[in-house]
Biopython code that builds the backbone (N, CA, C, O; Angstrom):
import numpy as np
from Bio.PDB.StructureBuilder import StructureBuilder

atoms = [
    (1, "MET", "N", (0.848, -1.180, 0.000)),
    (1, "MET", "CA", (0.000, 0.000, 0.000)),
    (1, "MET", "C", (0.889, 1.237, 0.000)),
    (1, "MET", "O", (1.849, 1.321, 0.766)),
    (2, "ILE", "N", (0.574, 2.162, -0.836)),
    (2, "ILE", "CA", (1.312, 3.423, -0.915)),
    (2, "ILE", "C", (0.404, 4.529, -0.421)),
    (2, "ILE", "O", (-0.728, 4.673, -0.884)),
    (3, "ARG", "N", (0.902, 5.300, 0.512)),
    (3, "ARG", "CA", (0.128, 6.410, 1.063)),
    (3, "ARG", "C", (0.694, 7.710, 0.538)),
    (3, "ARG", "O", (1.881, 7.990, 0.703)),
    (4, "LYS", "N", (-0.144, 8.498, -0.089)),
    (4, "LYS", "CA", (0.276, 9.810, -0.570)),
    (4, "LYS", "C", (-0.273, 10.874, 0.364)),
    (4, "LYS", "O", (-1.459, 10.866, 0.693)),
    (5, "ASP", "N", (0.583, 11.783, 0.789)),
    (5, "ASP", "CA", (0.121, 12.902, 1.593)),
    (5, "ASP", "C", (-0.549, 13.910, 0.675)),
    (5, "ASP", "O", (-0.131, 14.123, -0.464)),
    (6, "SER", "N", (-1.581, 14.513, 1.195)),
    (6, "SER", "CA", (-2.285, 15.529, 0.414)),
    (6, "SER", "C", (-2.282, 16.839, 1.180)),
    (6, "SER", "O", (-1.713, 16.934, 2.267)),
    (7, "ALA", "N", (-2.912, 17.834, 0.612)),
    (7, "ALA", "CA", (-3.032, 19.123, 1.299)),
    (7, "ALA", "C", (-3.836, 18.966, 2.579)),
    (7, "ALA", "O", (-3.756, 19.808, 3.473)),
    (8, "GLU", "N", (-4.616, 17.886, 2.670)),
    (8, "GLU", "CA", (-5.421, 17.649, 3.854)),
    (8, "GLU", "C", (-4.788, 16.579, 4.748)),
    (8, "GLU", "O", (-5.493, 15.903, 5.497)),
    (9, "ASP", "N", (-3.490, 16.428, 4.675)),
    (9, "ASP", "CA", (-2.776, 15.484, 5.518)),
    (9, "ASP", "C", (-3.069, 15.801, 6.980)),
    (9, "ASP", "O", (-3.022, 16.961, 7.391)),
    (10, "ALA", "N", (-3.372, 14.767, 7.764)),
    (10, "ALA", "CA", (-3.787, 14.949, 9.160)),
    (10, "ALA", "C", (-2.760, 15.708, 9.986)),
    (10, "ALA", "O", (-3.134, 16.372, 10.953)),
    (11, "SER", "N", (-1.481, 15.634, 9.640)),
    (11, "SER", "CA", (-0.463, 16.331, 10.424)),
    (11, "SER", "C", (-0.567, 17.851, 10.256)),
    (11, "SER", "O", (-0.023, 18.596, 11.071)),
    (12, "GLU", "N", (-1.247, 18.313, 9.223)),
    (12, "GLU", "CA", (-1.380, 19.744, 8.962)),
    (12, "GLU", "C", (-2.678, 20.325, 9.512)),
    (12, "GLU", "O", (-2.899, 21.532, 9.416)),
    (13, "LEU", "N", (-3.534, 19.493, 10.083)),
    (13, "LEU", "CA", (-4.837, 19.954, 10.539)),
    (13, "LEU", "C", (-4.741, 20.686, 11.870)),
    (13, "LEU", "O", (-3.884, 20.380, 12.700)),
    (14, "VAL", "N", (-5.626, 21.654, 12.062)),
    (14, "VAL", "CA", (-5.737, 22.391, 13.317)),
    (14, "VAL", "C", (-7.007, 21.900, 14.003)),
    (14, "VAL", "O", (-8.115, 22.135, 13.519)),
    (15, "TRP", "N", (-6.839, 21.218, 15.130)),
    (15, "TRP", "CA", (-7.956, 20.587, 15.833)),
    (15, "TRP", "C", (-8.525, 21.522, 16.891)),
    (15, "TRP", "O", (-7.786, 22.283, 17.516)),
    (16, "PHE", "N", (-9.845, 21.464, 17.094)),
    (16, "PHE", "CA", (-10.483, 22.242, 18.151)),
    (16, "PHE", "C", (-11.628, 21.443, 18.759)),
    (16, "PHE", "O", (-12.171, 20.528, 18.139)),
    (17, "LYS", "N", (-11.981, 21.812, 19.985)),
    (17, "LYS", "CA", (-13.088, 21.175, 20.695)),
    (17, "LYS", "C", (-14.311, 22.075, 20.619)),
    (17, "LYS", "O", (-14.197, 23.296, 20.513)),
    (18, "SER", "N", (-15.461, 21.463, 20.673)),
    (18, "SER", "CA", (-16.711, 22.208, 20.644)),
    (18, "SER", "C", (-16.852, 23.075, 21.883)),
    (18, "SER", "O", (-16.408, 22.702, 22.969)),
    (19, "SER", "N", (-17.471, 24.230, 21.714)),
    (19, "SER", "CA", (-17.759, 25.088, 22.863)),
    (19, "SER", "C", (-18.820, 24.460, 23.756)),
    (19, "SER", "O", (-19.026, 24.917, 24.880)),
    (20, "TYR", "N", (-19.494, 23.427, 23.276)),
    (20, "TYR", "CA", (-20.502, 22.708, 24.057)),
    (20, "TYR", "C", (-19.895, 21.561, 24.862)),
    (20, "TYR", "O", (-20.627, 20.836, 25.536)),
    (21, "SER", "N", (-18.587, 21.384, 24.808)),
    (21, "SER", "CA", (-17.936, 20.301, 25.535)),
    (21, "SER", "C", (-18.128, 20.455, 27.034)),
    (21, "SER", "O", (-18.200, 21.572, 27.546)),
    (22, "ASP", "N", (-18.208, 19.348, 27.723)),
    (22, "ASP", "CA", (-18.361, 19.333, 29.183)),
    (22, "ASP", "C", (-17.051, 19.790, 29.805)),
    (22, "ASP", "O", (-16.047, 19.083, 29.717)),
    (23, "THR", "N", (-17.046, 20.957, 30.430)),
    (23, "THR", "CA", (-15.810, 21.500, 31.005)),
    (23, "THR", "C", (-15.408, 20.816, 32.304)),
    (23, "THR", "O", (-14.293, 21.022, 32.782)),
    (24, "SER", "N", (-16.308, 19.992, 32.899)),
    (24, "SER", "CA", (-15.937, 19.287, 34.124)),
    (24, "SER", "C", (-14.944, 18.167, 33.841)),
    (24, "SER", "O", (-14.242, 17.722, 34.749)),
    (25, "ASN", "N", (-14.876, 17.707, 32.597)),
    (25, "ASN", "CA", (-13.919, 16.683, 32.209)),
    (25, "ASN", "C", (-13.401, 17.028, 30.814)),
    (25, "ASN", "O", (-13.875, 16.468, 29.825)),
    (26, "PRO", "N", (-12.439, 17.940, 30.724)),
    (26, "PRO", "CA", (-12.010, 18.456, 29.422)),
    (26, "PRO", "C", (-11.377, 17.428, 28.491)),
    (26, "PRO", "O", (-11.230, 17.695, 27.298)),
    (27, "SER", "N", (-10.999, 16.259, 29.005)),
    (27, "SER", "CA", (-10.405, 15.266, 28.111)),
    (27, "SER", "C", (-11.459, 14.385, 27.449)),
    (27, "SER", "O", (-11.138, 13.642, 26.522)),
    (28, "ASP", "N", (-12.719, 14.449, 27.908)),
    (28, "ASP", "CA", (-13.802, 13.685, 27.293)),
    (28, "ASP", "C", (-14.469, 14.525, 26.222)),
    (28, "ASP", "O", (-15.434, 15.238, 26.495)),
    (29, "CYS", "N", (-13.966, 14.445, 25.027)),
    (29, "CYS", "CA", (-14.496, 15.310, 23.995)),
    (29, "CYS", "C", (-14.160, 14.766, 22.614)),
    (29, "CYS", "O", (-13.259, 13.946, 22.443)),
    (30, "VAL", "N", (-14.897, 15.240, 21.660)),
    (30, "VAL", "CA", (-14.603, 14.989, 20.264)),
    (30, "VAL", "C", (-13.938, 16.246, 19.737)),
    (30, "VAL", "O", (-14.368, 17.358, 20.043)),
    (31, "GLU", "N", (-12.898, 16.072, 18.951)),
    (31, "GLU", "CA", (-12.221, 17.211, 18.332)),
    (31, "GLU", "C", (-12.501, 17.201, 16.835)),
    (31, "GLU", "O", (-12.668, 16.145, 16.227)),
    (32, "VAL", "N", (-12.548, 18.382, 16.260)),
    (32, "VAL", "CA", (-12.874, 18.550, 14.851)),
    (32, "VAL", "C", (-11.805, 19.423, 14.195)),
    (32, "VAL", "O", (-11.269, 20.342, 14.814)),
    (33, "ALA", "N", (-11.509, 19.122, 12.947)),
    (33, "ALA", "CA", (-10.588, 19.952, 12.157)),
    (33, "ALA", "C", (-11.215, 20.189, 10.788)),
    (33, "ALA", "O", (-11.726, 19.262, 10.160)),
    (34, "ASN", "N", (-11.171, 21.421, 10.339)),
    (34, "ASN", "CA", (-11.706, 21.783, 9.022)),
    (34, "ASN", "C", (-10.610, 21.710, 7.976)),
    (34, "ASN", "O", (-9.474, 22.117, 8.217)),
    (35, "ALA", "N", (-10.961, 21.190, 6.824)),
    (35, "ALA", "CA", (-10.083, 21.202, 5.659)),
    (35, "ALA", "C", (-10.927, 21.732, 4.490)),
    (35, "ALA", "O", (-12.149, 21.810, 4.612)),
    (36, "PRO", "N", (-10.323, 22.086, 3.398)),
    (36, "PRO", "CA", (-11.090, 22.689, 2.306)),
    (36, "PRO", "C", (-12.299, 21.870, 1.825)),
    (36, "PRO", "O", (-13.337, 22.447, 1.500)),
    (37, "SER", "N", (-12.182, 20.553, 1.775)),
    (37, "SER", "CA", (-13.291, 19.756, 1.242)),
    (37, "SER", "C", (-13.794, 18.687, 2.204)),
    (37, "SER", "O", (-14.672, 17.902, 1.847)),
    (38, "THR", "N", (-13.252, 18.644, 3.418)),
    (38, "THR", "CA", (-13.652, 17.619, 4.379)),
    (38, "THR", "C", (-13.631, 18.158, 5.801)),
    (38, "THR", "O", (-13.020, 19.187, 6.091)),
    (39, "ILE", "N", (-14.313, 17.435, 6.674)),
    (39, "ILE", "CA", (-14.269, 17.680, 8.110)),
    (39, "ILE", "C", (-13.688, 16.419, 8.740)),
    (39, "ILE", "O", (-14.107, 15.308, 8.415)),
    (40, "HIS", "N", (-12.736, 16.589, 9.629)),
    (40, "HIS", "CA", (-12.089, 15.466, 10.295)),
    (40, "HIS", "C", (-12.534, 15.444, 11.754)),
    (40, "HIS", "O", (-12.668, 16.495, 12.381)),
    (41, "VAL", "N", (-12.765, 14.243, 12.294)),
    (41, "VAL", "CA", (-13.254, 14.084, 13.662)),
    (41, "VAL", "C", (-12.390, 13.035, 14.359)),
    (41, "VAL", "O", (-12.071, 12.000, 13.774)),
    (42, "ARG", "N", (-12.012, 13.308, 15.618)),
    (42, "ARG", "CA", (-11.221, 12.350, 16.394)),
    (42, "ARG", "C", (-11.603, 12.422, 17.869)),
    (42, "ARG", "O", (-12.239, 13.378, 18.312)),
    (43, "ASP", "N", (-11.208, 11.408, 18.613)),
    (43, "ASP", "CA", (-11.422, 11.335, 20.057)),
    (43, "ASP", "C", (-10.274, 12.085, 20.735)),
    (43, "ASP", "O", (-9.106, 11.795, 20.479)),
    (44, "SER", "N", (-10.603, 13.044, 21.596)),
    (44, "SER", "CA", (-9.556, 13.846, 22.242)),
    (44, "SER", "C", (-8.697, 13.029, 23.198)),
    (44, "SER", "O", (-7.579, 13.434, 23.518)),
    (45, "LYS", "N", (-9.201, 11.882, 23.659)),
    (45, "LYS", "CA", (-8.415, 11.041, 24.572)),
    (45, "LYS", "C", (-7.425, 10.166, 23.821)),
    (45, "LYS", "O", (-6.484, 9.646, 24.421)),
    (46, "HIS", "N", (-7.618, 9.993, 22.522)),
    (46, "HIS", "CA", (-6.760, 9.113, 21.720)),
    (46, "HIS", "C", (-6.483, 9.786, 20.378)),
    (46, "HIS", "O", (-6.966, 9.343, 19.336)),
    (47, "THR", "N", (-5.710, 10.847, 20.420)),
    (47, "THR", "CA", (-5.517, 11.694, 19.242)),
    (47, "THR", "C", (-4.779, 11.012, 18.096)),
    (47, "THR", "O", (-4.871, 11.465, 16.955)),
    (48, "VAL", "N", (-4.055, 9.939, 18.372)),
    (48, "VAL", "CA", (-3.361, 9.238, 17.297)),
    (48, "VAL", "C", (-4.162, 8.036, 16.806)),
    (48, "VAL", "O", (-3.710, 7.299, 15.930)),
    (49, "GLY", "N", (-5.343, 7.844, 17.367)),
    (49, "GLY", "CA", (-6.187, 6.717, 16.991)),
    (49, "GLY", "C", (-6.984, 6.982, 15.730)),
    (49, "GLY", "O", (-6.677, 7.899, 14.969)),
    (50, "PRO", "N", (-8.011, 6.173, 15.514)),
    (50, "PRO", "CA", (-8.837, 6.308, 14.308)),
    (50, "PRO", "C", (-9.493, 7.681, 14.218)),
    (50, "PRO", "O", (-9.807, 8.313, 15.226)),
    (51, "ARG", "N", (-9.686, 8.116, 12.992)),
    (51, "ARG", "CA", (-10.324, 9.406, 12.730)),
    (51, "ARG", "C", (-11.357, 9.234, 11.638)),
    (51, "ARG", "O", (-11.214, 8.390, 10.754)),
    (52, "LEU", "N", (-12.385, 10.032, 11.708)),
    (52, "LEU", "CA", (-13.379, 10.064, 10.647)),
    (52, "LEU", "C", (-13.078, 11.222, 9.719)),
    (52, "LEU", "O", (-12.650, 12.288, 10.160)),
    (53, "GLN", "N", (-13.301, 11.013, 8.449)),
    (53, "GLN", "CA", (-13.160, 12.076, 7.459)),
    (53, "GLN", "C", (-14.490, 12.148, 6.726)),
    (53, "GLN", "O", (-14.867, 11.207, 6.027)),
    (54, "LEU", "N", (-15.201, 13.256, 6.881)),
    (54, "LEU", "CA", (-16.544, 13.406, 6.335)),
    (54, "LEU", "C", (-16.588, 14.477, 5.255)),
    (54, "LEU", "O", (-15.869, 15.475, 5.315)),
    (55, "SER", "N", (-17.438, 14.250, 4.277)),
    (55, "SER", "CA", (-17.661, 15.309, 3.279)),
    (55, "SER", "C", (-18.377, 16.461, 3.963)),
    (55, "SER", "O", (-18.968, 16.285, 5.028)),
    (56, "LEU", "N", (-18.327, 17.617, 3.366)),
    (56, "LEU", "CA", (-18.995, 18.782, 3.946)),
    (56, "LEU", "C", (-20.502, 18.549, 4.050)),
    (56, "LEU", "O", (-21.126, 18.961, 5.028)),
    (57, "GLY", "N", (-21.083, 17.897, 3.059)),
    (57, "GLY", "CA", (-22.509, 17.604, 3.084)),
    (57, "GLY", "C", (-22.891, 16.645, 4.196)),
    (57, "GLY", "O", (-23.898, 16.846, 4.875)),
    (58, "ALA", "N", (-22.084, 15.593, 4.387)),
    (58, "ALA", "CA", (-22.350, 14.626, 5.461)),
    (58, "ALA", "C", (-22.231, 15.302, 6.821)),
    (58, "ALA", "O", (-23.028, 15.025, 7.718)),
    (59, "TRP", "N", (-21.251, 16.179, 6.987)),
    (59, "TRP", "CA", (-21.088, 16.899, 8.257)),
    (59, "TRP", "C", (-22.282, 17.822, 8.509)),
    (59, "TRP", "O", (-22.791, 17.885, 9.628)),
    (60, "ALA", "N", (-22.725, 18.528, 7.489)),
    (60, "ALA", "CA", (-23.879, 19.415, 7.636)),
    (60, "ALA", "C", (-25.123, 18.622, 8.031)),
    (60, "ALA", "O", (-25.890, 19.063, 8.887)),
    (61, "ASP", "N", (-25.329, 17.457, 7.418)),
    (61, "ASP", "CA", (-26.464, 16.603, 7.774)),
    (61, "ASP", "C", (-26.362, 16.139, 9.227)),
    (61, "ASP", "O", (-27.362, 16.127, 9.944)),
    (62, "PHE", "N", (-25.159, 15.757, 9.664)),
    (62, "PHE", "CA", (-24.960, 15.315, 11.042)),
    (62, "PHE", "C", (-25.250, 16.443, 12.032)),
    (62, "PHE", "O", (-25.951, 16.229, 13.021)),
    (63, "VAL", "N", (-24.725, 17.626, 11.780)),
    (63, "VAL", "CA", (-24.920, 18.756, 12.688)),
    (63, "VAL", "C", (-26.414, 19.109, 12.770)),
    (63, "VAL", "O", (-26.922, 19.399, 13.853)),
    (64, "THR", "N", (-27.102, 19.085, 11.650)),
    (64, "THR", "CA", (-28.543, 19.350, 11.648)),
    (64, "THR", "C", (-29.268, 18.316, 12.502)),
    (64, "THR", "O", (-30.122, 18.672, 13.313)),
    (65, "TYR", "N", (-28.937, 17.048, 12.327)),
    (65, "TYR", "CA", (-29.561, 15.975, 13.075)),
    (65, "TYR", "C", (-29.251, 16.105, 14.585)),
    (65, "TYR", "O", (-30.150, 16.002, 15.420)),
    (66, "ALA", "N", (-27.983, 16.328, 14.914)),
    (66, "ALA", "CA", (-27.556, 16.393, 16.318)),
    (66, "ALA", "C", (-28.147, 17.612, 17.033)),
    (66, "ALA", "O", (-28.378, 17.555, 18.241)),
    (67, "SER", "N", (-28.390, 18.687, 16.329)),
    (67, "SER", "CA", (-28.897, 19.894, 16.976)),
    (67, "SER", "C", (-30.396, 19.834, 17.284)),
    (67, "SER", "O", (-30.927, 20.705, 17.974)),
    (68, "LYS", "N", (-31.064, 18.817, 16.779)),
    (68, "LYS", "CA", (-32.507, 18.680, 17.041)),
    (68, "LYS", "C", (-32.790, 18.207, 18.462)),
    (68, "LYS", "O", (-33.919, 18.294, 18.945)),
    (69, "GLY", "N", (-31.732, 17.698, 19.133)),
    (69, "GLY", "CA", (-31.759, 17.299, 20.529)),
    (69, "GLY", "C", (-32.985, 16.664, 20.951)),
    (69, "GLY", "O", (-33.115, 16.285, 22.115)),
]
sb = StructureBuilder()
sb.init_structure("model")
sb.init_model(0)
sb.init_chain("A")
sb.init_seg("    ")
for serial, (resi, resn, name, xyz) in enumerate(atoms, 1):
    if name == "N":
        sb.init_residue(resn, " ", resi, " ")
    sb.init_atom(name, np.array(xyz, "f"), 0.0, 1.0, " ", f" {name:<3s}", serial, name[0])
structure = sb.get_structure()
């Protein structure tokens, strides 16, 4: 398997936590990074672990669904 780095290489991403994160336990959170054509999601407790890479449309659908609470 050959891996090619792209402009959206995970090492270049700037990760942030949601302002809705539970501040009583700051390590229990999902982190998100924006890239030009994708949204990346990872577990803040395991930053080198698996990550999701979502299209902008899939992320928008998820945020709409999640905000209906």
